[in-house]
C-alpha positions in Angstrom: -11.9 -11.6 13.9 -11.4 -9.1 16.5 -8.1 -6.4 16.2 -7.4 -4.0 19.1 -5.4 -1.6 16.8 -7.5 -1.7 13.8 -10.9 -1.9 12.0 -12.0 -4.0 9.0 -15.1 -4.1 6.9 -16.2 -5.3 3.6 -18.5 -3.0 1.2 -19.2 -5.1 -1.7 -15.6 -6.3 -3.3 -13.6 -3.1 -1.0 -12.1 -4.3 2.1 -11.3 -0.9 4.3 -8.3 -0.8 7.0 -8.5 1.4 9.4 -5.3 2.4 11.7 -7.3 2.9 14.7 -5.2 3.9 17.5 -5.2 7.8 17.1 -3.8 8.4 20.1 -0.8 6.8 20.2 -0.9 8.9 16.0 -1.6 5.2 14.4 2.2 4.7 15.2 3.0 1.3 13.7 4.0 -1.0 16.7 4.4 -4.1 17.3 0.8 -4.9 18.2 -0.4 -3.4 15.4 2.2 -5.0 12.9 0.9 -7.9 13.8 -2.6 -7.7 13.6 -1.6 -6.3 10.0 -0.1 -9.8 9.5 -2.9 -11.5 11.1 -5.3 -9.4 8.7 -3.6 -9.9 5.3 -3.2 -13.5 5.2 -7.1 -13.7 5.7 -8.1 -11.4 2.8 -5.6 -13.5 0.8 -7.5 -16.9 1.6 -10.2 -15.3 1.4 -10.3 -14.2 -1.6 -13.6 -12.4 -1.3 -12.7 -8.4 -1.6 -10.6 -7.7 -5.6 -9.1 -4.5 -3.2 -8.0 -3.6 0.0 -8.0 0.7 0.8 -5.6 1.5 4.2 -6.5 4.9 6.2 -6.3 6.1 9.4 -8.3 6.9 12.5 -8.2 10.6 13.8 -5.9 13.3 12.9 -3.3 11.8 10.7 -2.7 8.5 8.7 -0.2 6.9 10.5 3.7 8.7 12.6 6.1 5.3 12.1 7.3 3.5 14.3 6.1 3.6 18.0 9.6 4.7 19.4 9.2 3.6 23.1 9.8 0.4 21.7 12.7 1.4 20.3 14.3 3.7 22.9 16.4 1.4 25.4 15.9 -1.4 23.8 18.3 -4.0 22.2 19.2 -4.5 19.0 17.9 -8.1 18.8 14.7 -6.7 20.4 14.7 -3.9 17.4 15.4 -6.2 15.1 12.3 -8.3 16.5 10.6 -5.3 15.7 11.8 -4.4 12.3 11.6 -7.7 11.1 7.4 -7.9 11.6 7.2 -4.8 9.6 10.0 -6.7 6.7 6.5 -9.9 6.6 3.8 -7.1 7.0 5.5 -5.2 4.8 5.8 -8.4 2.2 2.8 -9.3 2.7 0.6 -6.4 1.2 3.0 -7.0 -1.2 1.9 -10.0 -1.7 -1.6 -9.5 -2.1 -3.9 -10.8 -4.5 -5.5 -7.1 -4.5 -4.4 -4.1 -4.9 -3.9 -1.8 -2.3 -4.6 2.0 -2.1 -3.3 3.8 1.2 -5.9 6.9 1.7 -3.6 9.3 3.4 -4.5 12.7 5.7 -3.1 15.2 7.7 0.9 13.1 8.6 2.8 10.2 7.2 5.8 10.3 8.9 8.9 7.7 8.6 6.7 4.5 9.0 4.0 5.7 8.1 5.0 7.1 4.8 7.1 4.0 4.0 3.1 2.2 4.3 2.5 4.6 1.5 5.2 4.2 -0.9 4.4 0.2 -0.6 1.1 0.7 -1.6 0.4 0.2 -4.5 -1.8 3.4 -4.9 -1.9 6.5 -2.8 -4.5 9.2 -2.8 -3.9 11.8 -0.7 -5.9 15.1 1.0 -4.7 18.5 -0.1 -3.5 19.5 3.5 -1.1 16.2 3.8 2.5 16.3 4.8 5.3 13.5 4.1 7.8 12.8 5.7 11.5 10.7 6.4 12.7 12.4 9.2 14.9 10.0 11.3 18.0 11.9 11.0 16.9 14.6 13.3 16.5 11.5 16.5 19.6 10.6 15.4 18.1 7.4 13.3 18.5 7.6 9.4 15.3 6.4 8.9 16.8 3.7 6.6 14.2 0.6 6.3 11.6 3.7 5.2 13.8 5.3 2.4 13.8 1.8 0.9 10.2 1.9 -0.3 9.8 5.3 -0.9 13.5 5.6 -2.7 11.6 3.1 -4.9 8.7 5.3 -5.9 10.3 8.9 -5.7 13.4 8.4 -7.0 17.3 8.9 -5.6 18.1 12.6 -5.1 14.0 13.7 -3.8 14.7 10.0 -1.7 17.9 11.0 -0.4 17.1 14.9 0.4 14.0 13.5 1.9 16.5 11.5 4.3 19.0 13.0 4.8 17.1 16.9 5.9 13.9 15.2 7.5 12.3 17.8 6.0 8.3 17.9 5.3 7.1 17.6 1.9 3.5 18.7 0.9 0.7 16.8 -1.0 1.3 18.6 -4.0 5.5 17.7 -4.0 4.1 14.2 -3.7 2.0 14.2 -6.0 4.7 15.3 -8.3 7.2 13.4 -7.4 5.4 9.7 -7.7 4.4 9.3 -3.9 0.8 9.8 -4.2 -1.1 9.5 -7.6 -3.6 12.3 -6.5 -4.1 14.6 -4.3 -7.8 15.9 -3.2 -10.4 18.0 -0.8 -10.6 16.9 2.6 -14.2 16.5 1.9 -13.3 14.8 -0.9 -10.7 12.3 -0.1 -13.1 9.1 1.1 -15.0 9.6 -1.9 -12.6 9.8 -4.6 -10.5 6.6 -3.2 -13.2 4.4 -2.9 -14.2 5.2 -6.4 -10.8 4.3 -7.4 -11.3 1.5 -5.2 -14.9 0.3 -6.7 -13.6 0.8 -10.0 -10.6 -1.9 -9.9 -13.3 -4.2 -7.3 -15.1 -4.4 -10.5 -12.5 -6.3 -12.4 -11.0 -10.0 -12.2 -9.5 -11.3 -9.0 -7.2 -13.7 -11.0 -6.8 -10.7 -13.6 -5.6 -8.4 -10.5 -3.9 -10.9 -9.0 -1.8 -12.2 -12.1 -1.4 -7.7 -13.5 0.4 -7.2 -9.6 2.9 -10.2 -10.0 4.2 -9.1 -13.1 3.7 -5.2 -12.2 6.7 -6.0 -9.8 8.6 -9.1 -10.6 10.0 -7.2 -14.5 10.3 -4.0 -11.6 14.2 -5.5 -11.5 14.7 -6.5 -14.7 16.3 -5.4 -17.6 13.9 -4.0 -20.6 14.4 -7.0 -22.5 14.3 -9.4 -20.4 11.2 -8.0 -18.5 9.8 -8.2 -22.5 10.0 -11.7 -22.7 8.4 -12.1 -19.3 6.0 -9.9 -19.7 5.5 -11.4 -23.4 5.2 -15.2 -20.9 3.1 -13.8 -18.3 0.3 -12.3 -21.0 0.6 -15.8 -23.5 -0.4 -17.7 -20.3 -3.2 -16.0 -19.2 -5.0 -15.1 -22.6 -6.4 -18.9 -22.2 -7.9 -18.7 -18.5 -11.5 -18.5 -18.2 -11.9 -15.1 -17.1 -9.9 -13.8 -20.4 -11.9 -15.6 -22.7 -15.1 -14.3 -20.9 -13.9 -11.3 -20.7 -12.9 -11.4 -24.8 -16.5 -12.9 -25.6 -18.3 -9.6 -23.6 -16.5 -7.5 -25.7 -17.4 -8.7 -29.2 -20.6 -9.1 -27.8 -21.7 -5.9 -26.2 -22.0 -6.8 -22.4 -20.6 -6.8 -18.9 -19.0 -9.6 -18.9 -19.4 -11.9 -15.8 -16.0 -13.0 -13.5 -16.3 -16.3 -13.2 -12.8 -17.1 -11.6 -11.8 -17.0 -8.3 
């Protein structure tokens, strides 16, 4: 499968997606969103990799949407762009595989949204994050949805209403990213995280990811009831039985389910 705006390769059970339009600061253009959507669907259907990593080519991760696709366009045309972004984000969240953002340089607007939407994120210590739409007269409404769920209401509102950058260390403290490392350690740290997760059963990763996001919208004991049903149901699957047997036999499990 060929792409104009992306690079994709697989190493073992990890798939690496590179946003590959550095001349446009890896803007999430309609074309790039289309390609991400197509690639995500292929990864989900093939079930060959157990973890996906998203990174950016060039000096930054992503600057967000391509403003030339917004300025001067009708609301219907702009809605088409943002609806395609919705489709991409929904498919990312629905992937069986956990998705890790490997972030460097800058992640702004929809680029920051993409980081927040990923299940995990590793950033180099010089990275800056912002939802700066207010500065150009268009509040970052869509990016702030995922950002607010990652960092909380007050901090997300501050990011949206001031448009100011936060540092990688602030992003770590606020919960937008999981790790902050020097640039020279970014790729290695992300790879180690990805490979550590990829050793597990894809069926277990898929069910865990689905369960985690479903329960977030529930009241505490409704969530606990749901979790009880999920863990009881999945306790009987082949990979769970294999994992328990391997634990007692002091050996590495051999996952069989796809």
